[in-house]
C-alpha positions in Angstrom: 26.1 34.8 -8.0 26.7 37.0 -11.1 25.1 40.1 -10.6 22.7 39.9 -13.5 21.4 36.3 -11.9 21.3 37.9 -8.9 18.8 40.7 -9.6 16.3 37.8 -11.0 15.5 37.7 -7.2 13.5 40.8 -7.2 11.8 40.8 -10.6 8.0 39.4 -11.4 7.7 35.4 -10.7 7.9 33.8 -14.3 9.9 30.9 -16.0 13.3 31.8 -15.9 17.2 29.4 -15.6 20.6 30.4 -14.6 22.1 32.4 -17.4 25.6 31.9 -18.4 28.0 34.5 -19.8 29.1 33.3 -23.6 30.6 34.8 -27.2 28.0 36.7 -29.1 26.4 33.9 -32.2 28.7 34.9 -35.4 32.2 35.6 -34.5 34.7 34.3 -36.7 38.4 33.3 -35.1 40.8 32.0 -38.2 38.8 32.0 -41.1 35.9 29.5 -38.9 33.1 30.1 -37.0 33.6 30.3 -33.0 32.2 27.5 -31.6 33.6 27.7 -27.7 31.1 30.0 -27.0 30.1 29.0 -23.2 33.1 26.9 -22.8 35.4 30.1 -23.5 34.5 31.7 -20.2 36.6 28.9 -18.2 39.0 28.3 -21.3 39.9 32.0 -22.4 43.3 34.5 -20.8 43.8 33.4 -17.6 40.4 34.1 -15.7 40.0 30.5 -14.2 43.5 29.0 -13.8 42.3 26.0 -11.9 39.7 25.5 -14.5 42.2 25.1 -17.3 44.5 23.1 -14.6 41.7 20.5 -14.1 40.6 20.3 -18.0 44.5 19.7 -18.8 44.4 16.6 -16.5 40.8 15.4 -18.2 42.8 15.2 -21.6 43.3 18.5 -22.9 46.1 18.4 -24.9 48.0 22.3 -25.9 47.2 25.6 -25.6 45.7 26.1 -28.7 42.9 23.1 -28.2 42.1 24.8 -24.8 41.8 28.7 -26.0 39.9 27.4 -29.7 37.9 24.0 -29.1 34.0 23.8 -28.3 33.2 21.1 -25.6 30.3 18.7 -26.3 28.8 16.7 -24.0 27.9 12.9 -24.2 25.2 11.8 -21.9 24.7 8.1 -22.1 21.5 7.0 -19.8 23.8 3.5 -19.3 23.6 0.7 -16.8 24.3 -2.8 -17.4 21.6 -5.4 -16.4 18.8 -3.8 -18.7 18.5 -4.6 -22.5 17.3 -1.2 -23.5 20.5 0.4 -22.2 23.1 -1.8 -22.0 24.8 -1.0 -25.2 24.4 2.8 -24.9 27.8 3.2 -23.3 29.7 1.8 -26.4 27.7 4.0 -28.6 28.8 6.7 -26.7 32.1 5.3 -27.2 31.4 5.8 -30.9 30.3 9.6 -30.9 32.7 10.8 -29.2 35.1 9.8 -31.8 33.1 11.1 -34.0 32.9 14.6 -32.2 36.5 14.2 -31.9 37.4 13.8 -35.5 35.7 17.4 -35.9 38.0 19.1 -33.9 35.8 19.0 -31.0 36.5 18.4 -27.3 34.4 14.9 -26.6 33.5 15.0 -22.5 31.4 11.5 -21.8 29.4 11.1 -19.1 27.0 8.8 -17.6 23.3 9.1 -16.6 21.2 6.3 -14.9 17.7 4.8 -14.9 15.1 2.3 -14.1 14.4 -0.5 -16.2 10.2 -0.8 -16.4 10.2 -4.2 -17.3 12.3 -5.7 -14.5 10.2 -3.3 -12.1 7.0 -4.0 -13.5 4.6 -4.9 -10.7 7.3 -4.2 -8.0 8.4 -1.3 -5.6 11.0 -0.8 -8.4 8.6 0.9 -10.5 8.1 3.8 -8.1 11.3 4.6 -9.0 10.5 4.9 -12.8 8.7 8.2 -13.7 10.8 10.2 -11.4 14.0 9.3 -13.2 12.5 11.6 -16.0 13.3 13.7 -13.5 17.0 13.1 -12.4 18.0 12.5 -16.2 16.8 16.0 -16.5 18.6 17.7 -13.9 21.3 15.5 -15.1 21.8 17.0 -18.1 20.8 20.2 -17.0 23.4 20.2 -14.3 26.9 19.2 -16.4 26.0 20.6 -19.3 25.6 24.4 -17.3 28.5 23.8 -14.6 30.7 22.5 -16.9 30.2 24.7 -19.4 29.5 22.4 -22.5 29.2 24.5 -25.9 27.0 21.4 -26.8 25.1 17.9 -25.9 24.3 14.9 -27.4 22.1 12.4 -25.4 21.8 8.9 -25.8 18.5 7.5 -24.0 17.4 3.8 -24.0 14.3 3.1 -22.0 11.1 4.8 -21.1 11.6 8.4 -19.4 15.0 8.2 -20.4 13.8 10.7 -23.5 11.8 12.6 -22.3 14.3 13.3 -19.4 17.0 14.1 -22.4 14.9 17.1 -24.2 13.1 18.6 -20.7 17.5 19.2 -20.2 17.7 19.9 -23.4 15.1 22.8 -22.9 16.1 23.6 -19.4 20.1 24.7 -21.0 18.9 25.3 -24.5 22.4 24.7 -25.9 22.7 23.0 -29.1 21.7 19.4 -28.9 21.0 16.4 -30.5 19.3 12.7 -29.4 20.4 9.5 -30.4 17.5 6.8 -29.5 19.8 3.6 -28.4 17.6 2.0 -30.9 14.5 -0.8 -30.5 15.1 -4.5 -29.7 14.5 -6.8 -32.5 12.0 -9.2 -31.9 12.2 -12.6 -29.7 10.9 -16.0 -31.1 9.4 -18.7 -28.6 10.8 -22.4 -30.3 7.6 -23.8 -28.3 5.1 -21.6 -29.4 7.2 -21.2 -33.0 6.0 -17.8 -33.5 7.2 -14.6 -32.7 7.1 -13.2 -29.0 8.7 -9.8 -27.2 8.1 -9.0 -23.7 4.7 -8.2 -23.6 4.2 -12.1 -24.7 5.6 -12.5 -21.2 3.5 -10.3 -18.6 0.7 -11.7 -21.2 1.4 -15.4 -20.7 1.9 -14.9 -16.9 -2.4 -14.2 -16.9 -3.0 -17.0 -18.8 -0.6 -19.2 -16.7 -2.4 -18.1 -13.3 -5.9 -18.6 -15.0 -4.2 -22.0 -16.3 -5.2 -21.1 -19.6 -1.3 -21.3 -20.9 -1.4 -23.6 -23.4 0.0 -24.6 -26.9 -2.9 -26.0 -29.2 -1.0 -27.6 -31.6 0.7 -29.1 -28.7 -1.0 -30.0 -25.9 2.3 -32.6 -24.3 3.9 -29.1 -23.2 3.0 -27.5 -19.6 2.0 -24.4 -18.9 5.4 -24.1 -16.9 7.4 -25.3 -19.6 5.7 -22.4 -22.2 6.5 -19.8 -19.7 10.0 -20.8 -19.2 10.5 -20.6 -22.8 8.8 -16.8 -23.0 11.3 -15.9 -20.2 14.3 -17.0 -22.0 13.5 -16.0 -25.9 10.9 -12.9 -25.2 14.1 -10.7 -25.8 17.0 -11.3 -27.6 19.8 -8.9 -27.2 20.1 -5.5 -26.9 17.3 -2.4 -27.3 14.2 -1.3 -25.8 10.8 -3.3 -25.9 10.0 -3.5 -30.0 6.3 -2.7 -30.1 4.7 1.1 -30.1 5.0 1.2 -26.4 6.3 4.0 -24.5 10.0 3.8 -26.1 9.3 4.0 -29.3 6.3 6.5 -29.2 9.1 8.7 -27.2 11.2 8.1 -30.0 9.2 9.1 -32.7 7.8 12.1 -31.5 11.5 13.7 -30.8 12.4 12.5 -34.2 9.0 14.4 -35.4 9.8 17.4 -33.5 13.1 17.5 -35.1 15.4 16.7 -32.5 17.3 14.0 -33.9 18.6 12.7 -37.2 16.4 11.2 -39.7 15.5 7.1 -38.8 17.0 7.1 -35.6 13.3 6.2 -34.0 12.8 3.2 -36.1 16.5 1.9 -36.2 17.0 -0.8 -34.4 19.7 -1.1 -31.7 21.8 -3.5 -33.5 21.9 -2.7 -36.6 25.1 -1.0 -38.5 23.0 1.5 -39.5 22.9 2.5 -35.7 26.5 2.9 -35.7 26.6 5.1 -38.7 24.1 7.4 -37.0 26.8 7.8 -34.0 29.4 8.8 -36.6 27.2 10.8 -38.3 25.8 13.0 -35.6 28.7 14.8 -35.1 28.3 16.8 -38.0 25.1 17.4 -37.1 25.9 18.9 -34.2 28.8 21.0 -35.8 25.9 22.5 -38.0 23.8 23.4 -34.8 25.8 25.2 -33.0 27.4 27.1 -36.3 23.7 28.1 -37.1 22.8 28.0 -33.3 19.8 25.6 -33.6 18.9 25.4 -30.3 16.8 23.0 -28.5 13.7 25.7 -27.5 13.9 27.0 -31.7 12.5 23.3 -32.4 10.5 23.0 -29.5 7.5 24.9 -30.8 3.9 24.0 -30.8 3.8 23.4 -34.8 6.3 20.8 -33.5 4.5 19.2 -30.9 1.5 18.8 -33.3 4.1 16.6 -35.6 4.6 14.4 -32.2 1.0 14.1 -31.5 0.1 13.2 -35.4 2.6 10.5 -35.0 1.4 9.5 -31.4 -2.2 8.7 -33.2 -1.4 7.4 -36.7 1.1 4.8 -35.1 -0.8 3.8 -31.7 1.0 5.7 -29.2 1.7 5.2 -25.6 -0.8 7.6 -23.2 2.3 8.1 -21.3 3.5 10.0 -24.5 0.6 12.6 -23.4 2.4 12.7 -20.0 5.5 13.3 -21.5 5.0 15.6 -24.2 3.2 18.1 -21.6 6.2 18.0 -19.1 8.6 18.8 -22.5 6.7 21.7 -23.8 6.3 22.8 -20.5 9.6 22.7 -19.9 10.4 24.8 -22.9 7.7 27.2 -22.3 4.7 25.7 -25.0 1.3 26.3 -24.2 0.2 22.3 -25.2 -2.7 21.1 -23.1 -4.9 17.8 -22.7 -7.6 18.9 -25.1 -4.4 19.4 -28.0 -4.0 15.7 -27.7 -8.3 14.9 -28.1 -8.0 17.7 -31.3 -5.2 15.9 -32.9 -6.7 12.6 -32.1 -10.1 13.6 -33.7 -8.6 14.7 -37.1 -5.4 11.4 -37.5 -6.5 8.3 -38.1 -5.2 5.2 -36.8 -3.5 3.4 -39.2 -0.8 1.4 -37.7 -0.7 -2.8 -37.2 2.1 -2.1 -34.5 2.1 -3.5 -31.4 0.4 -3.8 -28.7 -2.9 -3.7 -29.9 -1.6 -5.1 -33.2 1.1 -8.1 -35.1 4.6 -6.4 -36.4 7.2 -4.4 -34.4 8.9 -1.5 -34.7 12.3 -3.5 -36.4 9.4 -4.9 -39.0 8.1 -1.2 -39.9 12.0 -0.4 -40.3 12.5 -2.8 -42.8 10.0 -1.1 -44.8 11.1 2.5 -44.7 10.8 3.5 -41.2 9.4 6.0 -39.2 10.6 8.2 -42.3 8.8 6.6 -44.6 5.5 6.7 -42.4 5.9 10.8 -42.1 6.1 10.9 -46.1 2.8 9.4 -46.4 1.3 12.1 -43.4 3.2 14.9 -44.8 1.6 13.9 -48.6 -1.4 13.8 -46.7 -1.4 17.5 -45.1 -1.3 15.5 -41.6 2.3 16.3 -40.8 4.0 19.9 -41.3 7.0 19.3 -43.0 8.1 22.8 -42.8 9.6 22.4 -39.4 13.0 22.7 -38.9 15.3 20.5 -37.9 18.8 20.0 -36.4 20.3 19.3 -39.5 19.5 22.3 -40.6 17.1 21.3 -43.1 13.5 20.9 -42.6 11.5 17.8 -42.2 10.4 17.4 -45.5 13.9 17.9 -46.7 14.9 15.4 -44.2 12.8 12.1 -45.7 12.8 13.4 -49.0 15.5 10.5 -49.9 13.7 7.3 -47.9 11.3 5.7 -49.8 7.4 5.2 -49.7 5.8 3.1 -47.7 5.5 -0.5 -50.1 1.8 -0.2 -51.3 -0.4 -2.9 -49.7 1.7 -3.9 -47.0 0.6 -4.8 -44.1 2.0 -2.9 -41.1 0.8 1.1 -42.1 -2.6 0.6 -43.5 -3.5 3.4 -46.4 -5.3 6.7 -45.2 -8.5 5.6 -46.5 -8.6 1.9 -45.1 -7.6 2.6 -41.0 -7.9 0.7 -38.1 -9.9 3.7 -36.9 -10.8 6.8 -38.7 -9.8 8.6 -35.3 -6.8 8.6 -33.0 -7.3 6.1 -30.1 -5.9 8.8 -27.5 -9.2 10.2 -25.8 -9.7 12.4 -23.2 -12.1 12.1 -21.3 -13.6 14.3 -18.4 -16.2 13.9 -15.6 -17.7 13.8 -11.9 -15.0 10.8 -11.8 -12.3 13.2 -13.5 -13.0 16.5 -13.5 -9.1 17.4 -14.1 -9.1 14.9 -16.8 -7.8 11.4 -17.8 -6.2 9.7 -20.6 -8.1 6.7 -22.2 -6.0 3.8 -24.8 -8.9 2.8 -27.1 -8.3 1.7 -30.3 -11.9 0.4 -30.5 -11.1 -3.2 -31.1 -12.7 -3.4 -27.3 -15.7 -1.0 -27.9 -16.5 2.7 -27.4 -18.3 2.2 -24.4 -18.5 0.5 -21.0 -20.5 0.3 -18.1 -19.7 -1.7 -14.7 -19.9 -2.0 -11.5 -16.8 -0.7 -9.7 -14.3 -3.1 -7.8 -12.3 -0.3 -5.8 -8.7 -1.8 -4.9 -6.3 1.1 -2.8 -2.8 -0.3 -5.1 -2.2 -2.2 -7.3 -1.0 -5.2 -5.4 -4.3 -5.6 -4.2 -5.4 -6.1 -7.8 -2.7 -8.5 -8.3 -3.7 -10.4 -5.6 -7.0 -10.4 -6.1 -6.1 -11.7 -9.7 -4.1 -14.3 -8.9 -6.2 -15.7 -6.6 -8.8 -15.9 -9.4 -11.2 -13.9 -7.3 -12.5 -11.5 -10.1 -15.5 -12.8 -12.0 -16.4 -13.7 -15.5 -20.1 -13.2 -15.8 -20.5 -9.3 -14.7 -19.4 -6.2 -16.1 -16.7 -4.6 -14.0 -14.6 -1.6 -13.7 -11.8 -2.4 -11.5 -10.2 1.3 -10.0 -7.1 1.4 -9.0 -6.4 4.3 -6.7 -3.7 6.0 -4.7 -1.2 5.6 -7.2 -1.1 9.1 -8.6 2.2 11.1 -8.9 2.0 11.8 -5.3 -0.2 9.5 -3.6 2.2 6.6 -5.6 4.3 7.8 -5.1 5.8 8.4 -8.3 2.7 7.4 -10.3 3.5 3.4 -11.0 2.5 1.9 -14.5 0.5 -1.0 -14.4 1.6 -3.2 -16.8 1.5 -6.4 -15.0 -2.6 -6.4 -14.0 -3.6 -5.4 -17.3 -1.4 -7.9 -18.9 -2.8 -10.5 -16.5 -6.5 -9.4 -18.0 -5.5 -9.9 -21.5 -3.9 -12.7 -21.0 -6.6 -14.0 -19.1 -9.2 -12.8 -21.6 -11.0 -11.4 -18.6 -13.3 -9.4 -21.7 -15.7 -7.9 -18.9 -13.5 -5.3 -17.1 -12.3 -2.0 -17.7 -9.9 -0.6 -15.8 -9.7 2.9 -14.1 -6.4 4.4 -12.4 -4.9 7.8 -11.2 -1.7 6.1 -11.8 -0.1 5.2 -15.5 -0.5 2.1 -18.1 2.5 0.9 -19.9 2.7 1.4 -23.6 2.7 -2.5 -23.9 -1.3 -1.8 -21.5 -3.9 -2.6 -24.0 -7.5 -3.2 -24.0 -10.7 -0.8 -22.4 -7.9 1.1 -19.7 -8.3 4.5 -18.5 -5.1 6.5 -16.4 -3.9 9.9 -15.7 -7.2 10.4 -13.6 -7.0 14.1 -12.5 -7.6 15.1 -9.5 -5.6 12.0 -7.8 -6.8 9.8 -4.8 -4.2 11.2 -2.5 -5.3 15.1 -2.7 -8.8 13.9 -2.5 -10.1 13.6 -5.8 -12.9 11.7 -7.0 -11.8 8.5 -7.7 -10.9 8.4 -3.9 -14.6 8.2 -3.2 -16.0 5.4 -5.4 -16.8 2.4 -3.4 -17.6 -0.8 -4.4 -20.4 -1.4 -6.5 -21.1 2.2 -7.6 -21.5 2.3 -11.0 -19.1 3.5 -13.7 -19.5 4.2 -17.8 -16.7 5.3 -20.1 -17.6 6.6 -22.6 -15.3 7.4 -25.6 -17.8 9.2 -28.0 -18.6 11.5 -25.5 -15.6 12.0 -23.8 -16.9 11.2 -20.5 -16.3 9.4 -17.2 -18.5 8.9 -14.6 -20.1 7.1 -11.6 -23.5 7.3 -10.6 -23.4 9.1 -7.8 -25.7 11.8 -7.0 -23.5 15.0 -5.9 -24.9 14.8 -2.7 -23.7 11.8 -1.9 -20.2 12.6 -3.3 -20.0 15.9 -1.0 -21.1 13.4 1.8 -18.1 11.1 1.2 -15.9 13.9 1.0 -16.8 14.8 4.2 -15.9 11.5 5.8 -12.6 11.4 3.3 -9.8 11.5 5.5 -6.3 11.7 3.2 -4.2 8.6 4.1 -0.3 8.9 5.7 2.2 9.9 3.7 3.7 5.9 2.8 7.4 7.6 2.1 8.7 10.3 4.1 12.5 10.7 3.0 14.9 9.5 0.1 14.2 10.2 -3.5 10.6 9.7 -3.4 9.5 11.7 -0.3 11.6 14.5 -2.2 9.8 14.0 -5.5 6.0 13.0 -3.8 6.5 16.8 -2.4 7.2 18.7 -5.4 5.6 16.5 -8.2 2.6 18.4 -9.8 -0.8 16.7 -11.3 -0.9 14.5 -14.5 -2.7 16.6 -16.5 0.2 18.9 -16.6 2.7 16.6 -17.2 3.6 15.3 -13.3 6.6 17.8 -13.6 8.5 19.2 -10.9 9.5 22.5 -10.9 6.1 24.2 -11.4 6.5 26.2 -8.1 
């Protein structure tokens, strides 16, 4: 290890990464800016002849290119078998071609992930959140070890996006994210209406409770209807189409300034997505020439913008978890209280799924995310002066986009919102002293009180729902615990259970968990309870019949249990044995922090 890095072990503890030698900013060679600031460590002179031999074998054509060309890594989060990601290798090839035309070396590499929809409700979901860390680790590793001068990442599914941004923030070299794009809506031939992935999950609830039917054609059986939904919910490539987690994160990252204008709302299969891949090379070159780095863009001001977009469009609760982790990685002081503060000032205006009617592809047709940003900048809710990867401000980026059509049904006017404040509520109380996150659009009310029905693990609730043992005639708070970051392990999403409840129209229940809910979840749901059950949080002490009150107006979540009884139960509580003791989930459980700080794995 080089001496300046070795010396760090004797310095006071603070967030720090390995530092790499590089050429100074502003260098000129042959009348052009020097862009190979990091890769020149390997390619100049004959300091690393073996490295140069390997690079020639990898495709560098001549000595002049070896000595002068910048190295740009192109990270595709690609694997087959998932529509969110199956097309990203092809997008990466287009990016590679565009970078090469800018006389730079383009190195493609691949990172794998997990399909949330495929793993929803089964053991595979435990691997989902930790892929955020795998992606961040991989981008940091490849960019750093290969001495890349810049990075372009192409994610698709939920955890992909924050993983890319966290990797960017760690290596802090010029970087741009291209969102793989949203899927187009599906269409049910039997029901004769648009459908999407959430339709399949909610229809399953109706199927289990024998309420799945087509009122226009009673002859259709529930099996025929569900088979038709399964066949047509996802018509091709792209991430889940509502304002679910993937679109929430893509929108927020565009607001952070780390992607090109319109990236977050351009459908995966549209020609505009390919044009974006062709234009990105010019933008990354601008970042390199001006030394625009991720931590320059990841600021409190830009995270404020991301939170504004999240509240206005009705984004996923997962956005809270991921914004906290991205900010923590970049050294930005962001807390749960910031989300509550922004939620109180920003109206919820988007009629987008899961609680609304429309999809991201529909929003694209009327101007997309940039047109929404234009509305919010004009209203003073969004900071248009933040810098971006284009070298221009956010306001300059969106100036050429159209204003939203007056009277459209997708985005309400600010003086006639769906809800006058945001849908995200941060709750605290004796059930969640460290915080919890609720997604409350107002349609389900603002308060709920019911008797607790406790389930240790999601599968126990799913079994109860499948058996039809959740009654409709009393208010119940269904508490699912030991599903937090450590206890899960992996903090799995619980869309399968929440979707069954919505599909079965069980309006008499609320859901509370130390795990997560999907961006496609809706209803009276509270997740991210801290401390989690596995570390002895109060949620571990709840018993069947305890009265639980959720009050979004007072931002409280409490169980009606006296403090003395809570202390007694805590003394009697015994921590469960670890479910997993080897492999990637065991490592994750040992390293991961709590949800109120983003469930990060490197806060030692």
